Backbone bond lengths (Angstrom), bond angles and torsions (degrees), N, CA, C in turn:
res aa  C-N    CA-C-N  psi(-1)  N-CA   C-N-CA  omega(-1)  CA-C   N-CA-C  phi
1 M - - - 1.479 - - 1.505 108.55 -
2 R 1.385 109.97 143.36 1.433 112.42 177.55 1.548 109.94 -77.01
3 K 1.321 118.08 150.07 1.451 121.63 179.73 1.532 115.58 -91.14
4 G 1.406 112.91 -22.65 1.445 121.16 -174.37 1.460 112.72 -82.16
5 Y 1.356 116.14 -155.46 1.420 119.63 -177.44 1.597 105.65 -153.33
6 A 1.293 115.85 150.95 1.425 119.46 179.05 1.570 106.31 -158.72
7 Q 1.308 114.05 135.83 1.454 116.17 179.69 1.526 106.07 -97.15
8 G 1.370 114.37 101.40 1.457 116.34 -178.49 1.465 112.71 97.91
9 A 1.339 115.93 177.81 1.484 122.61 -179.56 1.518 110.52 -77.33
10 V 1.341 115.15 159.84 1.412 123.66 177.54 1.510 113.77 -120.97
11 V 1.347 119.72 135.74 1.485 122.47 177.55 1.506 106.90 -101.62
12 G 1.353 115.33 120.66 1.438 115.71 171.35 1.547 112.89 -102.11
13 V 1.250 115.09 140.71 1.489 120.79 -171.38 1.494 112.89 -120.98
14 A 1.337 114.09 133.06 1.510 118.74 168.15 1.520 105.65 -126.29
15 E 1.365 114.75 112.01 1.469 117.19 -172.44 1.560 107.58 -101.11
16 H 1.365 112.31 158.17 1.456 115.47 171.76 1.599 100.17 -149.55
17 G 1.343 113.81 110.34 1.476 121.66 -176.44 1.501 106.50 59.63
18 N 1.334 115.01 -132.13 1.499 122.55 -175.76 1.503 111.70 -82.47
19 S 1.401 118.22 -1.14 1.452 120.66 -175.25 1.528 106.89 -106.30
20 A 1.341 116.97 161.20 1.443 117.95 174.85 1.469 109.22 -154.84
21 E 1.332 120.23 148.87 1.426 125.29 171.08 1.546 107.73 -101.24
22 L 1.316 115.43 129.03 1.386 122.34 -178.74 1.530 107.48 -112.79
23 V 1.334 114.26 127.78 1.487 114.68 173.00 1.605 106.44 -127.78
24 T 1.299 110.41 125.64 1.467 115.76 -175.90 1.540 110.27 -105.94
25 V 1.341 114.95 130.89 1.398 123.02 -175.73 1.502 112.22 -120.69
26 A 1.287 120.08 135.72 1.422 124.16 175.15 1.562 112.03 -69.09
27 A 1.350 113.16 168.46 1.424 116.45 178.49 1.500 117.76 -64.04
28 D 1.324 115.09 -17.87 1.457 121.39 -178.47 1.576 108.36 -95.60
29 G 1.367 119.23 0.93 1.477 122.66 177.30 1.551 114.19 94.86
30 A 1.289 116.77 1.23 1.424 121.43 179.19 1.483 111.77 -79.50
31 I 1.334 119.51 134.78 1.426 122.47 176.89 1.461 114.33 -70.76
32 L 1.325 122.85 132.80 1.388 127.47 -174.79 1.525 115.34 -111.84
33 D 1.407 112.10 -32.15 1.485 114.65 -174.40 1.520 106.38 -159.69
34 R 1.381 117.48 151.93 1.408 122.13 173.16 1.506 104.21 -144.75
35 R 1.316 114.78 128.64 1.573 117.51 178.84 1.514 109.09 -154.93
36 R 1.266 111.49 150.94 1.496 120.62 171.74 1.567 109.72 -100.17
37 I 1.231 115.23 142.82 1.521 117.16 -178.03 1.535 105.39 -133.88
38 D 1.371 116.66 152.49 1.371 125.25 169.71 1.533 106.37 -115.75
39 L 1.296 116.94 126.49 1.500 122.28 -173.16 1.514 108.28 -83.32
40 T 1.340 122.38 -28.75 1.422 121.03 177.70 1.616 104.95 -133.42
41 E 1.332 112.68 166.87 1.448 122.94 174.50 1.505 110.33 -146.87
42 G 1.344 113.42 136.35 1.454 119.95 177.77 1.417 116.06 76.30
43 L 1.417 121.73 13.57 1.373 125.21 -176.68 1.549 109.94 -125.16
44 P 1.250 121.33 158.73 1.496 120.83 171.13 1.519 110.09 -53.97
45 T 1.210 118.96 141.06 1.487 122.35 179.64 1.467 115.41 -89.34
46 H 1.392 116.76 -25.42 1.503 122.62 -176.43 1.581 109.84 -130.12
47 P 1.303 114.52 63.23 1.537 114.17 -172.55 1.523 108.96 -66.97
48 H 1.334 121.35 -34.87 1.514 117.92 176.38 1.511 113.19 -60.65
49 H 1.335 115.46 -46.84 1.427 126.66 -167.51 1.583 107.68 -79.15
50 H 1.312 119.79 -45.28 1.466 122.40 -174.80 1.519 111.56 -87.89
51 E 1.332 116.00 -76.72 1.441 122.67 -179.97 1.524 111.25 -57.53
52 G 1.323 118.21 -41.52 1.413 120.33 179.88 1.586 113.03 -63.01
53 S 1.284 114.44 -39.40 1.551 118.76 173.89 1.475 107.54 -62.47
54 W 1.279 120.98 -48.17 1.497 119.65 179.26 1.479 112.28 -55.43
55 A 1.312 117.03 -39.17 1.501 121.11 -175.93 1.505 112.64 -64.29
56 V 1.370 116.34 -28.84 1.408 117.98 -176.90 1.599 108.24 -109.38
57 G 1.309 118.24 16.39 1.492 123.09 173.79 1.495 119.59 87.25
58 R 1.370 116.46 11.24 1.408 116.29 173.54 1.475 113.64 -89.21
59 Y 1.310 116.83 148.54 1.484 125.06 166.85 1.536 112.21 60.42
60 L 1.329 115.87 26.75 1.398 118.82 179.79 1.506 115.53 -72.22
61 D 1.299 116.25 -13.06 1.463 124.10 176.19 1.529 114.06 -86.90
62 T 1.321 116.86 0.10 1.475 118.66 -176.74 1.488 109.01 -92.05
63 P 1.346 118.93 150.31 1.502 121.70 -177.31 1.434 111.84 -56.66
64 G 1.360 116.87 136.10 1.431 124.13 -179.61 1.559 117.61 83.44
65 A 1.342 115.70 -6.65 1.473 117.68 177.92 1.440 113.55 -72.12
66 R 1.292 119.60 154.40 1.453 124.44 -178.27 1.547 107.25 -154.03
67 P 1.227 116.90 142.35 1.523 118.91 172.87 1.467 114.98 -63.81
68 M 1.280 122.16 133.78 1.428 124.93 178.40 1.553 113.12 -139.75
69 P 1.358 114.94 140.05 1.412 116.93 175.84 1.554 114.61 -58.54
70 L 1.274 117.69 141.20 1.480 118.52 -177.48 1.600 109.84 -63.23
71 A 1.316 118.34 -37.28 1.381 120.89 177.41 1.541 113.33 -58.55
72 E 1.299 115.39 -39.02 1.467 121.90 179.62 1.523 107.74 -66.12
73 V 1.306 119.68 -41.51 1.461 121.70 177.77 1.486 112.63 -64.11
74 V 1.279 119.21 -42.33 1.452 124.05 176.68 1.527 111.45 -57.70
75 K 1.223 116.49 -41.84 1.508 121.85 173.83 1.473 112.88 -62.80
76 L 1.314 115.55 -40.66 1.458 122.63 177.87 1.491 113.43 -66.38
77 V 1.345 117.95 -42.20 1.424 123.87 173.08 1.558 109.37 -56.49
78 E 1.283 115.99 -47.44 1.473 117.44 -176.30 1.541 108.81 -67.09
79 Q 1.291 119.02 -36.30 1.458 119.93 177.87 1.530 110.37 -65.21
80 V 1.349 119.07 -41.48 1.419 122.75 178.34 1.602 108.30 -64.58
81 R 1.241 116.44 -40.85 1.411 121.75 -175.27 1.532 108.55 -63.52
82 E 1.313 116.96 -45.49 1.440 123.75 -178.83 1.591 109.75 -63.38
83 A 1.342 114.81 -40.97 1.436 119.52 177.65 1.521 112.64 -65.69
84 A 1.340 114.43 -38.15 1.494 119.84 179.33 1.528 108.12 -64.79
85 E 1.353 115.50 -44.36 1.442 117.92 -178.12 1.597 113.68 -63.81
86 R 1.340 112.72 -35.95 1.543 116.46 174.69 1.504 108.73 -67.65
87 G 1.301 118.29 -45.87 1.446 123.39 -178.40 1.556 110.67 -55.56
88 A 1.399 113.64 -45.92 1.460 120.08 -174.61 1.550 108.48 -65.75
89 R 1.332 116.74 -41.42 1.479 120.68 175.89 1.414 112.34 -57.04
90 E 1.326 116.45 -50.14 1.442 124.75 -177.57 1.513 112.15 -63.68
91 H 1.309 117.60 -44.39 1.474 118.35 -177.19 1.522 113.08 -73.59
92 L 1.330 116.71 -35.52 1.456 116.47 177.06 1.472 112.52 -72.58
93 E 1.337 115.82 -31.57 1.556 117.58 173.36 1.436 110.16 -61.63
94 A 1.362 119.08 -43.26 1.453 121.25 -175.93 1.520 108.73 -68.32
95 L 1.420 116.85 -38.63 1.502 117.29 -179.28 1.597 104.78 -65.33
96 A 1.239 120.59 -47.00 1.498 116.89 -175.16 1.444 112.25 -65.07
97 R 1.322 118.80 -27.44 1.473 120.83 176.91 1.522 112.04 -73.48
98 E 1.335 118.51 -33.67 1.368 124.16 -174.28 1.525 119.69 -94.28
99 V 1.306 115.88 -15.34 1.453 123.64 177.08 1.536 107.38 -83.59
100 P 1.332 120.14 133.92 1.469 118.47 -174.07 1.525 117.61 -78.85
101 V 1.273 119.36 0.60 1.438 122.76 172.31 1.478 112.62 -130.52
102 A 1.386 117.37 159.71 1.384 121.81 -179.24 1.529 117.28 -63.17
103 I 1.323 120.99 134.38 1.421 120.49 -178.23 1.615 105.21 -98.71
104 A 1.332 110.55 132.47 1.482 119.49 -179.76 1.477 119.64 -101.56
105 S 1.394 111.91 -29.13 1.553 114.80 -177.22 1.541 110.51 -156.87
106 I 1.288 108.83 172.47 1.545 116.95 -177.72 1.541 103.59 -141.71
107 A 1.371 109.20 142.57 1.482 118.76 179.07 1.518 111.13 -111.84
108 L 1.283 119.45 121.37 1.413 126.20 -177.13 1.585 110.18 -122.61
109 R 1.358 115.18 151.72 1.450 116.17 178.84 1.472 110.55 -70.80
110 E 1.368 113.72 141.01 1.494 121.72 -178.12 1.563 109.55 -52.21
111 C 1.288 112.57 144.71 1.467 119.94 177.35 1.560 108.43 -102.04
112 P 1.371 117.07 137.82 1.446 122.44 169.12 1.547 108.06 -65.16
113 V 1.298 118.54 154.22 1.456 123.92 166.76 1.434 109.61 -72.73
114 L 1.397 119.14 127.23 1.413 123.79 -178.39 1.570 112.24 -119.78
115 P 1.329 119.61 158.95 1.420 121.33 172.43 1.531 110.52 -52.29
116 P 1.377 116.62 151.25 1.460 117.08 -169.05 1.508 116.79 -76.50
117 T 1.388 122.07 -15.93 1.469 124.17 -175.65 1.504 109.34 -117.57
118 T 1.309 115.14 156.75 1.487 122.66 176.85 1.563 107.91 -57.52
119 E 1.368 116.49 -48.76 1.445 123.63 -175.70 1.530 107.14 -55.41
120 E 1.291 117.11 -47.08 1.500 118.82 -176.16 1.580 110.59 -72.03
121 R 1.325 116.05 -31.80 1.482 116.60 177.43 1.480 111.45 -63.76
122 I 1.422 112.97 -47.04 1.474 119.04 175.57 1.508 115.73 -55.86
123 A 1.343 115.82 -41.89 1.405 121.99 -175.94 1.527 112.95 -72.85
124 D 1.352 116.57 -26.78 1.454 119.22 -179.74 1.546 110.39 -85.52
125 N 1.242 116.00 120.21 1.476 123.13 -173.24 1.581 113.61 -57.84
126 R 1.321 113.26 -35.47 1.477 118.10 178.79 1.607 111.02 -77.11
127 A 1.267 110.81 -47.86 1.463 117.78 -175.62 1.466 116.76 -61.50
128 Q 1.450 114.09 -37.42 1.424 114.97 -178.72 1.521 114.64 -72.28
129 T 1.316 118.46 -15.49 1.516 123.86 172.51 1.555 111.72 -70.32
130 V 1.289 119.16 -28.32 1.402 123.50 -170.14 1.535 113.99 -118.19
131 A 1.315 116.55 -12.94 1.486 124.03 -178.61 1.551 113.41 -55.85
132 D 1.309 116.72 -31.89 1.447 117.47 -172.01 1.517 108.52 -76.60
133 T 1.356 118.76 -50.31 1.339 123.66 -179.19 1.610 109.43 -64.40
134 V 1.276 121.05 -35.15 1.425 124.19 174.34 1.578 106.43 -61.87
135 M 1.322 119.14 -45.94 1.486 119.98 177.63 1.550 113.59 -52.10
136 Y 1.350 112.61 -43.12 1.497 117.39 -177.29 1.491 111.31 -73.98
137 R 1.229 119.66 -33.27 1.493 124.35 177.50 1.597 105.67 -67.36
138 M 1.273 117.52 -44.98 1.446 123.07 -177.04 1.572 106.87 -62.99
139 A 1.328 116.93 -40.12 1.501 119.92 -177.82 1.572 106.71 -63.92
140 L 1.268 120.21 -41.02 1.481 121.44 177.29 1.509 110.20 -67.85
141 A 1.301 119.70 -41.30 1.404 123.77 178.91 1.493 110.94 -58.52
142 A 1.376 116.68 -48.64 1.445 119.82 -178.59 1.529 113.94 -67.12
143 A 1.384 116.55 -35.16 1.479 118.67 174.95 1.500 110.59 -66.80
144 A 1.319 117.58 -38.49 1.450 120.48 179.18 1.504 112.55 -66.10
145 E 1.350 116.51 -38.90 1.412 119.41 -177.29 1.564 108.94 -71.59
146 A 1.300 116.31 -31.66 1.504 120.53 179.00 1.542 110.39 -68.67
147 R 1.350 117.01 -24.38 1.465 121.54 174.01 1.550 112.39 -84.04
148 G 1.260 115.64 -3.79 1.532 118.07 -175.64 1.493 115.90 86.25
149 W 1.336 114.01 9.18 1.556 117.21 178.33 1.512 109.86 -82.80
150 T 1.320 114.52 146.44 1.473 119.55 173.22 1.448 113.84 -79.78
151 V 1.316 121.46 130.51 1.463 124.26 -179.15 1.491 108.69 -95.71
152 H 1.328 116.61 126.94 1.410 124.85 175.53 1.599 109.33 -118.89
153 W 1.328 112.23 145.63 1.442 116.95 -175.82 1.480 108.00 -119.65
154 Y 1.394 114.59 129.87 1.420 121.58 -172.61 1.512 112.03 -108.77
155 D 1.256 119.47 147.35 1.428 126.10 173.05 1.565 111.06 -91.85
156 R 1.292 116.38 111.50 1.476 122.38 -172.71 1.534 110.89 -54.50
157 E 1.355 118.52 -36.42 1.439 119.94 175.52 1.478 117.49 -65.76
158 R 1.354 115.15 -27.03 1.490 122.09 -173.73 1.538 112.51 -107.35
159 V 1.259 119.43 -5.96 1.481 122.38 -169.41 1.461 111.81 -61.61
160 L 1.380 119.20 -40.23 1.536 120.14 179.75 1.499 110.08 -62.84
161 S 1.366 117.25 -42.20 1.469 120.49 -173.97 1.545 106.22 -72.71
162 D 1.336 119.64 -34.57 1.447 122.60 -179.98 1.538 109.89 -68.46
163 A 1.299 113.78 -36.52 1.498 120.96 178.79 1.497 109.15 -64.40
164 A 1.383 113.03 -47.55 1.523 115.52 176.81 1.552 114.63 -60.95
165 A 1.303 115.57 -35.49 1.420 119.14 175.65 1.505 113.21 -65.03
166 A 1.299 113.63 -40.60 1.477 120.55 176.23 1.543 111.84 -62.96
167 L 1.341 117.09 -34.29 1.370 120.72 176.56 1.548 116.26 -86.66
168 G 1.314 112.48 13.01 1.470 119.89 173.64 1.525 109.95 77.52
169 G 1.326 121.01 25.92 1.405 123.62 -178.26 1.440 114.88 85.91
170 A 1.271 120.61 13.61 1.446 124.19 -177.52 1.535 106.06 -77.04
171 D 1.356 117.25 166.35 1.462 121.99 -179.74 1.446 112.54 -73.50
172 V 1.384 117.33 100.53 1.493 122.50 -173.70 1.488 113.06 -60.91
173 N 1.382 115.68 -36.01 1.508 117.17 176.82 1.507 114.53 -64.28
174 A 1.323 114.35 -35.93 1.477 117.70 173.57 1.503 114.48 -64.03
175 A 1.342 113.94 -38.50 1.442 123.57 179.25 1.541 109.27 -65.27
176 L 1.346 116.97 -43.67 1.401 121.79 177.22 1.528 111.65 -65.95
177 A 1.318 116.79 -40.49 1.478 121.63 179.30 1.543 107.41 -60.07
178 A 1.307 116.81 -43.98 1.418 120.11 -175.21 1.556 108.65 -65.20
179 M 1.255 116.44 -40.88 1.491 121.27 176.30 1.523 110.47 -57.17
180 G 1.399 118.31 -45.87 1.365 121.16 -179.75 1.434 113.49 -63.56
181 K 1.350 115.59 -39.13 1.498 120.78 179.03 1.578 109.85 -63.26
182 K 1.240 113.33 -40.93 1.529 117.24 -178.62 1.513 111.23 -67.02
183 V 1.340 122.07 -38.96 1.420 121.79 -176.03 1.511 113.53 -93.18
184 G 1.322 115.19 -21.11 1.446 120.57 178.52 1.545 111.58 85.57
185 P 1.358 115.84 176.62 1.533 118.25 179.84 1.453 109.19 -74.31
186 P 1.391 113.69 154.80 1.423 125.18 3.17 1.588 110.14 -82.17
187 W 1.278 113.20 147.00 1.537 119.73 175.64 1.470 105.36 -142.53
188 Q 1.341 113.32 83.50 1.481 120.24 -177.30 1.528 115.40 -106.01
189 A 1.338 116.63 -170.12 1.478 118.83 -176.32 1.540 113.47 -55.16
190 R 1.327 111.30 -44.10 1.452 115.99 -178.52 1.485 115.66 -63.81
191 H 1.326 115.67 -34.42 1.510 120.29 177.86 1.519 107.64 -69.92
192 K 1.315 116.71 -42.74 1.452 119.43 -178.87 1.549 112.58 -64.09
193 L 1.347 111.38 -35.58 1.524 117.06 175.70 1.510 112.95 -64.41
194 A 1.293 114.56 -42.96 1.484 118.29 175.84 1.519 113.90 -64.99
195 A 1.326 113.35 -40.14 1.522 116.67 178.65 1.530 109.84 -69.58
196 A 1.289 115.28 -37.63 1.540 113.16 179.39 1.532 112.08 -65.72
197 A 1.395 114.56 -35.26 1.464 120.18 175.81 1.483 112.83 -60.62
198 A 1.357 116.44 -38.43 1.453 119.31 -178.08 1.566 105.83 -76.71
199 L 1.270 122.73 -36.28 1.449 123.32 -179.76 1.564 108.92 -65.01
200 A 1.359 113.53 -42.17 1.472 116.43 -175.72 1.526 111.97 -61.52
201 T 1.390 112.23 -34.45 1.457 120.04 -175.14 1.559 110.88 -75.23
202 L 1.359 116.43 -12.32 1.459 116.51 176.27 1.466 109.91 -67.31
203 D 1.344 119.91 -22.64 1.409 121.57 177.63 1.550 106.61 -89.73
204 G 1.314 115.98 86.52 1.476 123.07 -171.61 1.441 110.82 -54.75
205 S 1.311 123.37 -36.62 1.460 121.08 -172.81 1.508 106.92 -71.91
206 R 1.312 120.85 -23.68 1.426 121.21 -179.86 1.530 111.11 -82.17
207 A 1.370 114.70 -30.97 1.488 119.78 -170.89 1.528 112.32 -85.94
208 T 1.292 117.43 -28.10 1.514 116.23 -174.64 1.402 113.80 -64.32
209 G 1.341 117.87 153.15 1.451 122.57 177.69 1.468 111.83 81.38
210 R 1.320 122.33 14.63 1.430 121.89 -178.53 1.560 113.40 -95.84
211 A 1.302 118.38 8.12 1.407 121.05 -174.39 1.528 116.27 -81.11
212 S 1.375 115.80 -10.15 1.423 119.18 -176.97 1.562 118.00 -47.60
213 P 1.352 121.04 -36.23 1.476 120.63 178.55 1.493 115.46 -53.99
214 M 1.340 117.04 -28.04 1.426 121.70 -177.48 1.588 111.65 -62.36
215 R 1.315 116.10 -28.38 1.491 115.29 -178.93 1.485 112.05 -59.91
216 G 1.345 118.02 -40.01 1.451 120.44 -171.57 1.542 108.79 -91.38
217 A 1.311 123.64 1.91 1.444 123.83 -167.73 1.538 112.34 -115.02
218 R 1.322 121.24 -1.15 1.424 121.56 -165.84 1.583 106.28 -94.47
219 G 1.224 126.18 -1.74 1.386 126.19 -173.36 1.561 115.30 -53.64
220 R 1.299 118.62 134.44 1.385 126.00 175.26 1.557 108.89 -110.17
221 A 1.268 116.28 166.51 1.420 120.77 174.69 1.516 113.06 -62.82
222 R 1.293 117.86 142.63 1.437 120.41 170.53 1.542 107.73 -160.53
């Protein structure tokens, strides 16, 4: 039995680029839904990292690379961002409509603090490698907040121990295996991560106060 508390179901998210695995768990720890979503279609998936790098002269010797003006890339990033925000709203609306209980919160991987503008993120060698995945996480966070859901941020290195604590010290791997058996394949590492994030968030006392990464990740081009 879980030791924490949660008002309604929790959506755990494990993202990879513009795609994400969503695992929704009821307040009693039962799995309700598993689905994969794509936040964008027909657009570059890593505009900061790929097109942005080309704009500042990185990786131009790789197949498919081409020189691009930085201003063009900034516009592309904004186009992808807007598409991701639309996609996040649509997918979370569909999830809320199809899950049989009310959803109260979402658990997303913590975001590193990034420079405030698109141009600065592209110029920073570290930031440009993570700016795209942060952009997609922020799109999901904004869509969840718009629905009135609480946004929690999890530490990937601690999420399994947090989930175990939320389950009252129970074997979290056994709990995840039982979830996988119930929903059937595929049940891979990314699904287990999303499920663990949802379970960890059931312990409300452990999950609150995790929204601070959003302050450094909201920057838009200017």
